C-alpha positions, -999 to 999 in steps of 0.1 A, spaced: -747 -650 -64 -726 -636 -98 -732 -602 -90 -715 -608 -54 -684 -625 -72 -683 -597 -95 -681 -568 -71 -654 -591 -51 -636 -592 -84 -639 -554 -88 -628 -546 -53 -595 -568 -58 -584 -555 -91 -589 -520 -78 -567 -528 -46 -541 -543 -68 -540 -512 -90 -538 -489 -57 -508 -511 -45 -493 -508 -81 -495 -470 -79 -480 -467 -48 -451 -485 -52 -444 -466 -85 -449 -433 -68 -425 -445 -42 -399 -452 -71 -400 -423 -84 -397 -401 -54 -372 -422 -42 -351 -415 -73 -357 -380 -75 -346 -377 -38 -312 -395 -48 -307 -374 -77 -301 -343 -54 -277 -356 -34 -238 -350 -45 -200 -342 -38 -188 -306 -32 -185 -284 -66 -160 -251 -63 -177 -223 -76 -148 -194 -68 -110 -205 -63 -93 -204 -27 -75 -175 -19 -43 -169 -1 -40 -137 24 -8 -126 44 24 -109 36 47 -135 18 79 -129 36 96 -154 57 84 -154 92 49 -145 79 19 -162 84 -3 -171 54 -42 -177 55 -62 -200 33 -97 -186 23 -121 -219 15 -133 -203 -16 -170 -207 -29 -187 -243 -30 -221 -261 -38 -238 -291 -21 -229 -277 14 -196 -291 24 -195 -300 64 -152 -299 66 -127 -284 48 -87 -302 47 -60 -278 35 -24 -289 18 1 -259 15 25 -261 -16 55 -246 -27 61 -239 -61 85 -221 -85 83 -186 -96 59 -190 -124 34 -211 -94 46 -247 -113 67 -275 -103 50 -274 -70 57 -294 -36 39 -303 -7 57 -285 25 62 -300 59 35 -288 84 14 -276 56 -17 -289 67 -40 -265 87 -56 -233 72 -27 -212 84 9 -217 72 42 -199 86 67 -189 60 100 -206 64 135 -200 54 133 -225 22 100 -208 10 120 -177 2 127 -171 -38 92 -194 -43 57 -188 -44 32 -206 -24 -4 -222 -31 -24 -242 -13 -51 -269 -21 -87 -271 -3 -108 -302 -2 -141 -299 7 -163 -332 20 -195 -337 26 -217 -373 33 -214 -381 -7 -181 -371 -14 -150 -345 -17 -137 -323 -40 -101 -302 -43 -94 -267 -56 -60 -249 -57 -52 -213 -49 -34 -192 -75 0 -184 -64 11 -156 -37 39 -133 -50 78 -149 -48 84 -151 -9 110 -128 1 137 -132 29 132 -124 62 147 -87 76 159 -60 56 188 -50 32 219 -43 51 219 -11 67 254 10 75 258 24 113 295 35 106 303 47 76 334 27 58 369 42 59 403 38 40 436 27 61 469 36 47 488 66 30 474 84 1 509 87 -18 521 70 -50 531 34 -48 514 28 -11 487 3 -6 453 16 7 430 -9 23 391 -4 21 375 -13 59 339 -23 57 328 -1 85 296 -14 108 263 -28 92 230 -41 104 211 -67 87 239 -96 88 256 -85 54 268 -121 37 296 -102 14 311 -69 4 321 -59 -29 342 -24 -35 345 3 -61 374 26 -60 370 63 -72 392 96 -79 377 127 -63 386 164 -72 410 180 -43 385 206 -38 350 194 -48 334 159 -45 330 154 -84 342 116 -85 349 90 -112 352 52 -111 384 37 -112 388 0 -128 400 -11 -91 371 -32 -73 395 -51 -48 394 -42 -10 432 -29 -12 443 -7 -39 480 3 -48 483 41 -56 501 53 -88 512 84 -102 480 90 -123 463 96 -87 484 124 -75 463 155 -69 431 132 -65 413 122 -35 405 90 -31 376 68 -17 359 35 -18 322 26 -19 316 -4 -3 283 -24 -10 272 -48 15 248 -78 7 223 -103 23 197 -122 6 170 -93 14 190 -71 -8 222 -46 -9 235 -9 3 260 11 -11 280 36 11 312 56 1 341 59 25 354 93 38 376 109 13 416 106 18 441 131 18 453 145 -15 473 120 -29 511 130 -28 535 122 -55 563 97 -46 590 123 -49 591 157 -34 578 184 -61 599 216 -61 590 244 -85 596 284 -84 561 289 -102 529 264 -104 527 240 -133 493 232 -145 482 206 -171 449 196 -184 437 165 -176 403 164 -197 382 191 -217 346 186 -231 315 202 -241 283 188 -223 260 209 -242 270 245 -245 287 240 -212 326 231 -211 340 211 -183 377 213 -177 397 189 -154 433 202 -147 461 190 -123 480 220 -105 513 216 -87 529 240 -63 550 242 -37 538 272 -18 512 252 -3 488 277 -5 456 281 -27 462 295 -62 442 311 -89 429 295 -120 430 322 -154 410 307 -179 406 326 -216 383 319 -242 394 327 -278 384 325 -312 402 340 -343 387 373 -355 367 373 -319 376 390 -289 390 371 -263 374 365 -230 392 361 -192 378 344 -165 394 331 -128 389 305 -103 401 300 -69 409 266 -55 392 261 -26 417 234 -14 455 242 -20 477 218 -40 497 200 -14 517 200 -35 494 193 -63 456 188 -66 431 182 -95 404 203 -100 373 205 -123 358 237 -133 328 243 -158 316 275 -178 297 285 -208 315 304 -234 301 337 -247 276 333 -277 304 348 -300 323 318 -294 296 295 -310 297 283 -345 321 267 -371 360 275 -366 384 265 -344 379 278 -306 406 274 -278 409 275 -241 440 285 -222 446 279 -185 470 291 -161 478 288 -127 487 319 -103 501 315 -68 502 340 -39 537 354 -49 516 360 -86 542 337 -102 522 322 -131 524 290 -147 533 283 -183 501 279 -205 481 248 -211 455 250 -242 431 225 -257 411 238 -291 376 226 -303 364 225 -338 333 241 -323 324 260 -293 
């Protein structure tokens, strides 16, 4: 009898031990399963593709995530030029975003939120380049012009010409140009109008017109005016010549002269290089546009090697008309040639 009770006890003990083992196994197994469940984790940031120009569409790339996201959400952001101080934009919750005028001058970023059954996480893209305004810089379709009479004391007015690209503003730069070659230099005048003065006599004038919009600017020169006339009539029996400027650039000498002559025909500019103790050298230049009655001309040349070195170097210029009447000489000296 005792043997039967002993066997029954051993059986109950074995059953209880098996049940406890099963419970422990299930607990351990369940704990392991719970450890593998987690919210998404970003392993590569989202990116943005597309051209950052107003009117263009940007597209968000989700980036790379672990823990098997089941869905993604998007929030587009408008930021400063360095990608900071970001604020969300209207209608910016889709995978794509079309840039609007308010985005110009800013960078764009996108927040991508990945979700699964265990939670969500958000990652932010790097900023785009600064968003450009729509369209192109202004383009000129009809050249600017100048209205008024090219005569000392008269007022000239710049006409803008025709442009595409809806310019929002115009700027002006007036220039003096030679009578026969378009060598031009800026004046201090930057308004839409310009009052011609005595220093302009013999020059042609033009104006550079710069049209601007949000996309950029474009500059176009006007046509040249006629040669500027003096306020009073010039009467002379022989030409007159005055040196406006003369200077060396390297070994090349540039001379600008004003010639007045009432014959209204082309004249010859006679130039002579000289230095004490050296044989002089004479050259001639013809004007391409006659002084009417005055004209400004720039000519350049390289003096012969014998005029180089220390000592006084002098240029002498005269103007000769078709009747062979010759102006008085005009001279300029330099410390070296």
